[in-house]
C-alpha angles and dihedrals in degrees: 000000000000090000091053092048091052091050091050093050092049090047094052091048089055095048092057088077094045103069095172095054129097124214112226118204136174132174105165110055109148140177124243091275093057094255119136108257104257096207141347137101140268112222131192120195116191106233140172114262111249098017103049091219119140112265134186116218143189112249105220111250095006122054148262120337118199127229093240117131116250124205138187125197124254119215121178092342096310133102129206106256105269132203120218136164115276105248092216092061102055133105116248090029166255091359127180140228120230101219125204138164115216127196122226090278092057093251114144107241094171122032120353142267088229116098091214102045112117100220102143088252097071094100113029113177131177111258141152091261091077106005134072140168113256119181090338093309121113103233124188120193107208088198087072098046112124112211113238116249124245114225124201120236119269115244116217125199114251122245119285112274119249117278114268120250117281118268120258109287135186123302121252105238130138104021102038090214097129093259122110116257115204116198111207104174104119090198097052107149134202088252090058092050089052091054097055113286095123132247100272126084123184125184114218138171138277096052115251116262133197113250136153103302097155143125140085127308111292094014124125124241133179121235131183124216129209091273091055093248109152113217131182110232133182118234112228104200106006096247115135114241148135127290139190137190138196093227131227116032098035109116105183128018124194123204113212116192129173133185090247090053097039113159094018113072125175122222120214133179134213114238097266091128110094111241121227116291115271121239118286111273120247115277112264121247116275111267122238119282113274122238119285110276122243117276110270122243117276110265123239116279110264123232117284114269124234114284113267117248107245115187116237123237115267124202118243122210116241120222144116085315130016120216123206114188112192095183092216092294121150092229130027127181125192144158128219127190110205115219112218091217087075106060095202140349136185122246108225118195127201137179095033118170122200109267093022121143128201134182126201122189105213114204127186116221121241091283101043130192099110120139136205134205131197109254136181132329101072144004108278128225122181122212123230135165087273095052135265124327133177108270140143099189115077117191110242130188111261095201119122109266087002118159134215128178120219116199120182136185119199120206098186094275111026134050113216108203134192121189121195 
């Protein structure tokens, strides 16, 4: 504890001269079972916002900062206070940090090594949600960081498809004016066709009837069709004759009479009546995806979960050998006071389950000088700054009443030990 306090005081003294830095702290990093993470490391990689690729920046008022990843160790859920560049004071900026927590094997157990993985920790930036100013120093507690949400792309409907082709209309016949001419004289003869009625005959209902189509050329007359719809028509050549109409929907009727067809006119209509609607056009192609929507509001905090079960520390008995029985538990905590009258003793472990972790607080008695070796139960590896190497002899403090902490992770065969 005194060593950590000294490191913190030295660290805070250094940050006083680095106004654009932020101090990152964390004291409650836990595994999925709610246990404080025994060992690992928290790493920040400076990256470009939006791409996740490493990016060097200029720290305003100081100098160049490389894109090399920086890490700080985690011991029993806590990190050593750590000084990083404030993301809001960089050029170009603001930049981000890709945050990850690695276990002792280097496997990412929070965040990801991938620059494109959307984990919620791919773009960590300093903000008031997890940072504050304490005694003039910008301090950010990683325990309070809220992972950013990942929103799916919006899908927009494509444009409306083109209008379908027009329905079948009337056929252009007698006049040649581009409008459809419908002949509705059911008695139209070859002689009438020869004298100008056009080549096309269509039979419609109701059946044509004879009704007052008379008057001089260019005059108007009123006719009545089988549905008793009165319609004004224009007489083409002034010869009295018969007329017929298809009823509702016709706008203008023309009465064509010739000498050869005297007494039997034929009515026809330009295609002013709208034909039936054509089929629906094909659906247009789907438009491009819209921009990513804004991050939704943070949901309400859920109810507190049940308190995690944390095993209490048991006291081991010192002697020629020391036995630690884990009983197959995932986490075991113990203390052992080393008697100086026994120069050294092996620590034998039983009941280990793959993935288990155990911690032993080693205390020297009031004389000190006692030693410990790694005994049976697994193959031992001792951690150093250069990694883990096979070893059975940890270096302990020899000071009277001195304390070391032994933390071990078991993978089913090997015990990976750290002694501090």
